[in-house]
C-alpha positions in Angstrom: 125.5 106.3 171.4 125.2 103.5 174.0 123.5 100.2 173.1 123.2 97.1 175.2 121.8 93.6 175.4 120.4 91.9 178.4 118.6 88.6 179.1 116.3 89.8 181.9 114.8 86.4 182.7 111.2 87.8 183.0 110.6 91.5 182.4 107.8 91.4 185.0 110.1 90.1 187.7 112.8 92.5 186.7 110.9 95.6 185.9 111.9 97.8 188.9 115.6 96.9 188.3 115.2 97.5 184.5 113.7 100.9 184.9 116.3 102.0 187.4 119.1 100.7 185.2 117.8 102.5 182.1 117.7 105.7 184.1 121.2 105.4 185.5 123.0 103.8 182.6 122.3 106.3 179.8 121.5 103.5 177.4 120.0 104.6 174.1 119.1 101.2 172.7 118.5 98.0 174.6 118.0 94.5 173.2 116.0 92.3 175.7 115.7 88.5 175.8 113.5 86.2 177.8 110.7 88.8 178.3 108.4 85.9 179.4 105.3 88.0 178.9 102.5 88.4 176.4 102.8 91.4 174.1 99.7 93.0 175.6 101.2 92.7 179.0 104.6 94.2 178.1 105.3 97.4 180.2 105.4 99.7 177.2 103.8 102.6 179.1 106.3 102.6 181.9 109.1 102.5 179.4 107.5 105.3 177.4 107.5 107.5 180.5 111.3 107.1 180.5 111.4 108.1 176.8 111.7 104.6 175.3 109.7 103.2 172.4 109.3 99.4 172.5 109.2 96.8 169.7 108.1 93.4 171.2 107.9 89.9 169.9 106.5 87.7 172.7 103.6 85.3 173.3 103.5 84.6 177.0 105.3 82.5 179.6 108.4 81.5 177.7 111.0 83.2 175.4 110.1 86.7 174.1 112.4 89.4 172.7 112.3 93.2 172.5 114.1 96.3 171.3 113.8 99.5 173.4 115.0 102.7 171.9 115.0 106.4 172.7 116.6 107.4 169.4 113.9 106.1 167.0 112.4 102.7 166.2 111.7 101.9 162.6 111.5 99.0 160.1 110.6 96.5 162.8 110.7 92.8 161.8 109.2 90.3 164.2 110.5 86.7 164.0 113.3 85.0 162.1 112.6 84.5 158.4 113.1 80.8 157.7 112.7 79.9 161.4 112.6 76.1 161.5 110.3 76.0 164.5 110.2 73.4 167.2 107.7 70.8 167.9 105.2 72.2 165.4 105.4 75.9 166.5 107.6 78.9 165.9 108.9 80.6 169.0 109.4 84.3 169.6 113.2 84.4 169.5 114.2 87.2 167.2 113.2 90.8 166.4 115.0 93.5 164.4 114.7 97.3 164.2 116.5 100.4 163.0 117.4 102.7 165.8 118.8 106.0 164.6 121.9 105.2 162.6 122.2 101.6 163.7 120.2 98.4 162.9 120.0 95.7 165.5 118.7 92.2 166.0 117.7 91.0 169.5 118.0 87.2 169.5 117.4 84.5 172.0 119.1 81.4 170.5 117.5 78.0 171.5 119.2 76.4 174.5 119.6 73.0 173.0 119.0 71.2 176.3 121.1 68.0 175.7 123.3 67.0 172.8 121.0 64.0 171.8 117.8 66.0 172.3 115.7 67.2 169.3 116.1 70.8 170.7 119.9 70.6 170.0 119.2 69.9 166.3 116.7 72.7 166.3 119.3 75.0 167.8 121.8 74.3 164.9 119.0 74.7 162.3 118.0 78.0 164.0 121.6 79.2 163.6 121.5 78.4 159.9 118.3 80.4 159.5 119.8 83.3 161.5 122.9 83.5 159.2 120.7 83.6 156.1 118.5 86.3 157.6 121.2 88.7 158.6 123.6 88.2 155.6 122.3 91.3 153.7 122.6 93.7 156.7 125.9 92.2 157.8 127.4 93.0 154.4 125.9 96.5 154.2 127.4 99.9 154.9 125.2 100.7 157.9 126.3 99.8 161.4 124.6 96.6 162.2 124.7 94.1 165.1 123.1 90.9 166.2 122.9 91.0 169.9 121.6 88.7 172.6 121.8 85.4 174.4 123.4 83.0 172.0 123.5 80.1 174.5 127.0 79.2 173.2 130.4 80.0 174.8 132.7 80.9 171.8 135.9 79.5 173.3 137.1 77.6 176.3 138.2 80.8 177.9 134.5 81.8 177.9 133.6 79.3 180.6 134.9 79.1 184.2 135.9 75.4 183.7 135.4 73.8 180.4 136.0 70.3 181.9 132.7 70.8 183.9 130.8 71.0 180.6 132.2 67.8 179.0 129.4 66.2 177.0 127.1 69.1 177.6 125.6 71.8 175.3 127.0 75.4 175.0 130.6 74.3 174.3 130.3 71.6 171.6 132.2 71.8 168.4 129.0 71.9 166.3 127.6 74.9 168.3 130.9 76.7 168.0 131.1 75.9 164.3 127.6 77.5 164.0 129.0 80.7 165.6 132.0 80.7 163.3 129.7 80.3 160.3 127.6 83.2 161.4 130.7 85.4 161.7 131.6 84.4 158.1 128.6 86.4 157.0 130.6 89.6 157.9 130.3 89.8 161.6 132.9 90.1 164.4 132.7 89.3 168.1 132.7 92.6 170.1 134.4 91.2 173.3 133.6 93.3 176.3 135.9 94.1 179.2 135.1 92.7 182.6 134.5 95.0 185.5 136.0 92.4 187.8 138.1 89.3 187.4 139.9 88.3 184.2 137.1 87.1 182.0 134.0 89.0 180.9 131.4 86.4 181.9 127.8 87.4 181.3 125.8 84.5 182.9 126.1 82.8 186.3 123.7 80.1 187.4 121.6 80.9 190.5 122.7 77.6 192.1 125.8 76.6 194.1 127.0 80.2 194.7 128.1 80.5 191.1 128.0 84.3 191.0 130.1 84.9 194.2 132.5 82.2 193.1 132.6 83.7 189.5 131.6 80.3 188.0 130.2 82.0 184.9 130.0 81.8 181.1 130.2 84.4 178.3 127.1 83.5 176.2 125.5 87.0 175.8 127.3 88.3 172.6 127.4 91.3 170.4 128.3 90.4 166.8 128.7 93.5 164.6 129.6 94.2 161.0 132.6 96.2 160.0 131.0 99.7 160.2 129.7 98.7 163.6 132.9 97.4 165.0 134.9 100.4 163.7 132.5 102.7 165.6 133.0 100.9 169.0 134.7 103.0 171.6 134.2 100.8 174.6 132.3 97.7 175.7 131.9 96.1 179.1 129.8 93.7 181.1 127.8 95.5 183.8 128.5 92.9 186.4 127.0 95.1 189.2 123.6 94.5 187.8 123.9 90.7 188.5 124.3 91.5 192.2 121.6 91.6 194.9 118.1 90.3 195.5 115.9 89.9 192.4 118.7 90.0 189.8 118.6 88.2 186.5 121.1 85.4 186.1 122.5 87.4 183.2 124.3 90.8 183.3 123.9 93.5 180.6 126.6 93.8 177.9 127.1 97.5 177.1 128.6 98.9 173.9 129.5 102.6 173.3 129.6 103.7 169.7 130.8 106.9 168.0 128.3 107.2 165.1 
């Protein structure tokens, strides 16, 4: 079974690439982030023609998450229970579903913006709510994973130059402590192998030739429980999908399971 996570940075802008990638990659389950589309405009029919069911939690221009599956799609839960919300509203940042033998969450963790910004406090609160929401499945006997754009680099090795991020979000002790706390619920980081270079970066800014220079970050993560991690046979960053015109600034992270 092949599952993956991918921040597509607008499914409308990326649809031709997404459809082609699904056809060529053999992916059974895909967790999407930053759909940036209303649910009634989600391309469910085009995906259905390829054999994929869609579960979508999205409201329009910003955020939005989805799970695509060709091995079944059941017990869908939209939203994060206990979501603290931001600026008086709850954003579409989490969705969960059971796909065949595996249960997955697709999550788009808040960015945080700046350390002294209210969005940063919201990010840390969101992590607390996520940990509470996934604790039961994390401790269960069924393969389970929380996949998506976490907007945190777990270690200094997960950024091209940690000194360049001094005083900025994504690498602060509090954010990394939130990740560590999430792992304490019974989850482990499934670290993918890179297809090029030494580090499996998953995100490269569009600016300053960051991708050709490999000035990236590993912020798209797969956190699996013990039954999930024991079933992992391979995992890699599909860096090729970051290349070319019209690419997302994130690459898919692919995990092969024997379940």
